[in-house]
C-alpha positions in Angstrom: 125.6 147.4 159.4 123.4 144.7 160.4 121.6 142.0 160.0 118.6 141.8 158.7 115.6 138.2 159.1 114.8 137.0 156.1 111.6 138.9 155.0 109.2 136.3 156.1 110.3 135.6 159.1 110.4 138.6 160.6 106.7 139.8 159.0 106.0 135.9 160.8 107.2 136.9 164.4 105.1 140.6 164.0 101.8 138.4 163.7 102.7 136.4 166.2 103.5 139.6 168.6 100.6 140.6 171.0 99.0 144.4 170.2 98.2 145.9 172.4 95.1 145.2 174.4 92.8 147.9 175.9 92.2 146.9 179.7 88.5 147.0 181.0 87.9 150.5 181.2 90.5 151.8 178.6 90.0 152.7 175.3 93.0 152.3 172.1 93.5 155.0 170.3 94.4 154.7 166.9 97.8 156.0 167.9 98.1 153.0 170.2 97.9 150.1 167.6 99.8 152.5 165.4 103.4 152.2 167.6 102.0 149.1 169.2 102.7 148.1 165.9 106.2 149.7 164.9 107.6 148.0 168.5 106.4 144.7 167.6 108.4 144.8 164.2 111.3 147.0 165.9 111.1 144.0 168.3 111.2 141.2 165.3 114.4 142.2 163.5 117.8 141.9 164.4 120.8 144.9 163.9 123.5 146.8 164.9 124.3 150.2 165.0 126.7 152.6 164.7 125.1 154.8 166.9 124.2 153.9 170.6 122.0 156.9 171.8 120.1 159.3 169.8 122.2 162.8 170.5 124.6 160.5 167.8 122.5 161.3 165.8 123.4 164.8 165.7 126.1 166.8 163.7 127.7 167.3 167.0 128.8 163.5 167.0 131.8 162.4 164.4 133.1 159.2 163.8 136.1 157.5 162.4 136.0 154.0 161.6 139.0 152.1 161.7 140.8 155.6 161.5 138.7 156.7 158.4 138.7 160.6 158.4 135.8 161.0 160.5 132.1 162.0 159.2 129.4 164.0 161.0 126.5 162.0 162.7 126.8 159.4 159.9 124.9 161.8 157.6 121.7 161.9 159.6 119.0 164.3 159.9 117.4 165.1 163.1 113.6 167.0 162.6 110.6 168.2 165.0 107.6 169.3 163.5 103.9 168.4 163.2 102.3 166.6 160.9 100.4 168.2 157.4 100.0 165.0 155.3 99.3 161.2 155.8 99.2 159.4 152.1 99.2 155.4 151.3 102.3 154.4 149.3 103.1 151.2 147.9 103.2 147.5 149.0 106.2 145.2 148.3 105.3 141.4 147.9 108.8 138.8 148.5 108.0 136.3 145.8 109.8 133.3 147.6 111.1 135.4 150.1 113.0 137.6 148.0 115.6 140.0 149.5 114.3 142.8 147.0 110.6 143.4 147.3 108.7 143.7 144.4 106.5 146.9 143.7 102.8 146.0 143.9 99.7 147.9 145.2 99.0 149.7 148.6 96.4 147.1 149.1 97.3 143.9 147.3 97.0 141.1 149.2 100.2 139.3 148.3 101.5 142.9 149.6 104.1 141.8 152.8 104.7 145.3 153.9 103.1 148.7 153.0 104.6 153.1 153.0 103.0 154.9 154.5 104.4 158.5 153.4 104.3 161.4 156.5 104.9 165.3 155.5 105.7 166.8 158.6 106.4 170.8 158.5 109.5 171.4 160.2 109.9 173.1 162.9 113.3 172.5 163.9 116.0 170.2 162.2 119.7 168.9 162.5 122.3 167.3 159.9 121.5 166.3 156.3 118.0 168.1 156.7 118.7 171.5 158.3 117.1 174.4 156.7 114.4 173.0 155.1 110.6 173.3 155.1 109.0 169.9 155.0 109.9 166.7 154.6 107.9 163.2 154.0 109.4 159.9 155.0 108.1 156.6 155.3 106.6 154.6 158.3 106.5 150.8 157.4 103.4 148.7 158.1 103.8 144.8 157.8 101.2 142.3 156.7 98.5 141.1 159.6 97.9 145.1 160.6 95.3 146.8 160.1 96.8 149.8 157.8 93.5 151.7 157.9 93.7 152.0 161.7 97.9 153.0 161.4 97.2 155.9 158.8 94.3 157.3 160.6 96.9 156.7 164.2 99.8 159.1 162.1 97.2 161.3 160.9 95.9 161.6 165.1 99.8 162.7 166.0 100.8 166.2 166.8 103.9 167.6 167.4 106.8 164.6 166.3 110.5 163.5 166.2 112.3 161.8 163.8 115.7 160.5 162.3 116.4 160.1 159.2 118.5 158.0 156.9 118.8 158.2 153.0 116.2 159.2 149.9 116.3 157.0 147.2 114.4 154.0 148.8 111.5 153.4 147.2 111.5 154.0 143.7 107.8 155.4 143.7 109.2 158.6 145.5 112.8 158.8 145.4 112.8 162.1 147.3 110.7 160.2 150.5 113.5 159.4 153.6 113.3 156.3 155.2 113.5 156.1 158.8 116.6 156.4 160.8 117.7 153.0 162.5 114.9 150.7 160.3 111.7 152.3 161.6 112.8 152.6 164.8 113.9 156.3 165.6 110.4 157.5 165.6 108.3 159.3 168.1 106.1 162.2 169.6 107.9 165.5 171.7 104.8 166.5 173.8 103.5 169.7 174.9 106.0 170.6 177.6 108.6 169.4 175.2 108.7 165.8 176.5 110.6 163.3 173.9 109.4 159.7 173.4 110.9 157.0 171.1 107.6 155.9 170.8 108.4 153.1 167.9 110.4 151.4 170.7 109.5 149.1 173.6 109.7 151.4 176.7 109.2 154.2 174.3 112.5 154.2 173.7 114.0 155.7 177.0 117.7 153.5 177.3 118.2 155.4 173.5 117.4 158.5 174.2 120.3 158.1 177.4 118.4 160.9 179.5 118.2 163.3 176.3 114.7 163.2 176.6 113.3 166.9 176.0 113.7 169.6 172.8 116.0 171.3 175.4 117.9 169.0 176.5 118.7 167.9 172.7 119.3 171.4 171.6 122.1 171.6 174.3 123.4 168.5 172.5 123.2 169.7 168.9 125.3 172.7 169.6 128.1 171.1 171.9 131.2 171.4 170.0 132.2 168.2 168.2 132.7 165.2 169.8 134.8 162.5 167.4 133.5 158.5 168.6 136.4 156.2 167.2 134.9 152.8 165.5 136.3 150.0 164.9 134.7 146.9 163.3 135.9 143.6 162.7 133.5 141.3 161.5 130.3 142.9 162.1 131.3 143.7 165.4 131.3 147.5 166.5 134.0 147.6 169.3 134.5 151.8 171.0 138.4 153.3 171.2 
């Protein structure tokens, strides 16, 4: 359950945010630019989520809401793999700040946000995407960002980690997944197996909650399922 600011308000807030700036003697990579934009986008949104840590995106966590039957991981999927394709998707305009976007061309001048389709060759996966060899998900880039640089940033990534939400949000590509928590749960895996959620401020360290390596994530994934009981009253989650 989440609260969403008006589309125009979100884009205005992102436009006003300071992107990553190179310091003397430093250079900014396309990936730096990409994640600075995604962090600004994350910070401009107002949301409340059922899960309070990345481990709770795994099937080993089940949620019982207001006494209902426990469901595994809110039907999430978690993927680790290598980026093998990045393609422009579509743009979306919002006439008169309408809540639902109207599909337009990727480079249309009136697009308030754009999708970029990222395909990953799956190395490890859990939940709704377990067993798949490839998955494609959409990264959202807002007006004011340099879309070409963001696309190049995505193409420069090696191994990534992403928690996936549902398919079917985008009519042009119904099989494309959305990224969990409105795009926040996306990041990188380094050569030593360290995990960062680069799309979140401070690289998502608080949300990772200490589970910040592939080895630790695997350990969490195979634990006996734990039920988390949650009461929801007027949109407020309380764990019981």
